[in-house]
C-alpha positions as CSV (number, residue, x, y, z in Angstrom):
1,M,77.1,169.2,89.9
2,A,76.1,165.9,89.5
3,I,76.9,162.9,92.6
4,N,77.5,160.1,91.1
5,R,77.7,156.5,92.4
6,H,80.9,154.5,92.2
7,E,81.8,150.7,93.5
8,V,84.4,149.0,93.7
9,T,86.0,145.3,95.1
10,Y,88.5,144.5,97.7
11,T,89.4,141.9,100.5
12,S,88.3,142.5,103.7
13,I,88.6,140.6,106.9
14,N,86.0,139.8,109.7
15,S,86.1,137.5,112.7
16,Y,83.9,134.8,113.5
17,E,83.6,133.2,117.1
18,T,83.0,129.7,118.5
19,L,82.2,128.2,122.1
20,N,83.6,124.8,122.8
21,E,85.6,122.3,120.7
22,L,85.0,120.9,118.0
23,T,85.9,116.7,119.2
24,T,84.8,112.9,118.2
25,D,82.7,113.7,120.6
26,T,80.1,116.7,119.2
27,K,76.5,115.8,118.4
28,N,74.9,119.2,117.6
29,V,77.3,121.8,115.7
30,W,75.3,125.7,116.2
31,I,74.9,127.9,113.6
32,V,74.0,131.0,115.7
33,F,72.9,134.3,114.5
34,H,73.1,137.1,116.7
35,G,70.3,140.4,116.9
36,M,71.3,144.0,116.4
37,G,73.5,145.2,118.8
38,F,75.1,142.1,119.4
39,L,78.7,141.4,119.2
40,S,79.2,138.0,118.4
41,R,81.3,136.9,121.9
42,Y,78.8,138.3,123.9
43,F,76.0,136.7,122.3
44,L,77.7,133.0,122.7
45,K,76.9,133.9,126.7
46,H,73.4,132.1,126.2
47,F,74.6,128.8,124.6
48,R,77.1,128.5,127.5
49,F,74.8,125.9,129.1
50,L,74.6,123.3,126.8
51,N,76.9,120.2,127.6
52,V,80.4,121.3,126.6
53,N,81.3,117.6,124.8
54,E,78.3,117.4,122.5
55,N,77.9,121.7,122.0
56,Y,79.8,123.1,119.3
57,I,78.4,126.6,118.7
58,I,79.7,128.8,115.8
59,C,78.7,132.4,115.7
60,P,79.4,134.5,112.4
61,Q,80.1,138.5,113.6
62,A,77.7,141.1,112.2
63,P,80.3,143.3,109.4
64,S,78.9,146.7,110.0
65,K,79.8,147.8,114.1
66,Y,79.1,151.1,116.2
67,Y,78.6,152.6,119.5
68,L,75.4,152.0,121.0
69,K,75.1,155.2,123.3
70,D,76.8,158.6,123.1
71,D,79.3,157.9,126.0
72,F,80.9,155.7,123.6
73,K,82.0,152.9,125.4
74,H,79.7,149.7,124.4
75,V,79.8,148.7,121.1
76,G,77.3,146.3,118.9
77,A,76.8,145.3,115.4
78,S,74.3,145.1,112.9
79,W,74.4,142.7,109.8
80,L,71.7,145.2,107.2
81,T,70.0,148.4,106.9
82,K,67.6,149.7,103.9
83,E,70.6,151.6,102.6
84,D,72.3,149.3,99.5
85,T,70.4,146.2,101.1
86,S,70.9,144.3,98.1
87,Q,74.5,144.6,98.0
88,E,74.9,144.4,101.5
89,T,72.8,141.0,101.4
90,K,75.4,139.4,98.6
91,N,78.9,140.4,101.0
92,V,77.5,138.8,104.4
93,L,76.6,136.2,102.5
94,N,79.7,135.8,100.8
95,Y,81.6,136.4,104.5
96,I,79.1,133.4,106.0
97,D,80.3,130.9,103.1
98,A,84.2,131.8,104.3
99,V,83.2,131.0,107.5
100,L,81.5,127.9,106.9
101,F,84.2,126.2,104.9
102,T,87.0,127.6,107.6
103,A,84.6,125.7,110.5
104,N,85.0,122.2,108.2
105,I,81.8,120.7,110.1
106,P,82.2,117.1,110.1
107,K,78.6,115.1,108.3
108,D,77.7,112.5,111.3
109,V,76.7,115.6,113.4
110,N,73.2,117.3,114.3
111,I,73.8,120.8,112.1
112,I,71.4,123.2,113.9
113,L,70.6,127.1,112.5
114,F,69.5,129.5,114.6
115,G,68.4,133.0,114.3
116,F,67.8,135.9,116.9
117,S,65.7,138.9,115.9
118,Q,67.6,140.6,112.6
119,G,69.6,137.5,112.9
120,V,66.5,135.5,111.9
121,S,66.5,137.6,108.4
122,I,70.4,136.5,107.8
123,A,69.6,132.6,108.7
124,M,66.9,132.7,106.1
125,R,68.4,134.4,103.3
126,W,72.0,132.4,103.6
127,L,69.5,129.0,104.3
128,V,67.2,129.8,101.0
129,S,70.1,131.4,98.9
130,R,72.3,128.4,99.5
131,K,70.4,126.1,100.1
132,F,72.4,124.4,102.9
133,N,70.4,121.8,105.4
134,C,70.4,121.5,108.5
135,D,69.1,119.3,110.7
136,K,66.6,121.4,112.8
137,L,66.2,125.6,112.0
138,V,65.2,127.6,115.2
139,L,63.9,132.0,114.2
140,Y,63.9,133.5,117.6
141,A,61.6,136.9,117.7
142,G,62.6,137.6,114.3
143,G,60.9,138.2,111.1
144,I,61.1,136.2,107.9
145,P,61.8,138.6,105.0
146,N,58.9,139.1,102.9
147,E,60.9,138.0,99.6
148,I,61.2,135.0,100.5
149,E,58.5,132.1,98.8
150,P,57.3,128.3,99.5
151,K,59.8,127.1,96.3
152,D,62.1,128.8,97.5
153,I,62.6,126.1,100.5
154,F,61.3,123.0,98.7
155,F,65.0,121.5,100.5
156,L,63.9,121.4,104.1
157,S,61.3,118.3,104.1
158,Q,63.5,116.4,106.4
159,T,64.3,120.2,108.2
160,E,62.7,120.9,112.3
161,V,61.1,123.9,112.1
162,K,61.1,125.1,115.7
163,I,59.5,129.0,115.7
164,I,59.9,131.0,119.1
165,Y,58.5,134.7,120.2
166,G,57.8,136.0,123.7
167,D,54.0,137.8,123.9
168,S,54.9,140.6,125.0
169,D,57.7,141.7,122.7
170,K,57.9,145.4,121.9
171,Y,58.8,144.1,118.2
172,L,56.2,142.2,117.4
173,T,52.7,144.6,117.3
174,P,49.6,142.6,116.8
175,K,50.2,143.8,113.1
176,R,53.9,142.8,112.7
177,L,52.6,139.6,114.7
178,A,49.7,139.1,112.0
179,I,51.9,139.8,108.7
180,E,54.8,136.7,110.5
181,N,51.8,134.5,111.2
182,K,50.7,134.6,107.2
183,K,54.0,134.5,106.5
184,I,54.7,131.1,108.8
185,K,51.7,129.6,107.4
186,L,52.8,130.1,103.8
187,L,56.2,128.8,104.0
188,F,56.0,126.0,106.4
189,G,51.8,124.7,107.4
190,K,51.7,122.7,109.8
191,K,55.1,121.7,109.6
192,A,57.2,124.5,112.1
193,D,56.8,124.3,115.7
194,V,55.4,127.7,117.1
195,I,56.9,128.3,120.7
196,N,54.8,131.6,122.7
197,F,56.8,132.4,126.1
198,N,55.4,134.8,129.0
199,G,58.2,137.2,128.2
200,G,59.7,139.9,125.4
201,H,62.9,140.7,123.1
202,E,64.8,137.8,125.2
203,I,66.2,134.5,125.5
204,K,65.2,132.8,127.7
205,Q,67.1,129.7,128.7
206,E,64.6,127.6,129.5
207,L,63.1,127.2,126.4
208,F,66.2,125.2,125.0
209,E,64.8,122.1,126.2
210,K,61.4,122.5,123.7
211,I,64.8,123.3,121.2
212,M,65.9,120.2,121.7
213,T,63.2,118.4,121.6
């Protein structure tokens, strides 16, 4: 018996979370992508120390939710897996488009695109596919997608690039780190400000001073 694959198109609803209020006093709008296992509302806790009046944070929600442990109490989410990656990527990018359309970001603010862990790949894929101009790009403890080439990021000439990782990050083995460093050099050259800190796969509040300078 043959198994046949079919596809359908349908309307789906997903949420996103924001922190603080978007006002005329807002100086920085952050678009932040969480890592695997997070929900957006919990990921936003990492940004609560930022100046409330000057910073507005938008956090899209990865669509694929799942229970993190066998006790079925805590829920996390994932952006993509190796299954149907191409189609799922299109779905995720269309969702992000809808979030940004709804957010209606003013033109007179600094836009900071921030990806953590798995969120790095989503941030980069959306940035490249939409040729989105941001003032600052922060890639934190994650991998740059292999398919991205220098010709894909020509529009980032005026964008500050910050790349951050911990020296004891369990996901960044020496082999993986060598691969990522090669990508960074190929794509950004000396343009990227690479920040290495003492720690693991974690977001450290004290590093935000380096991000903002």
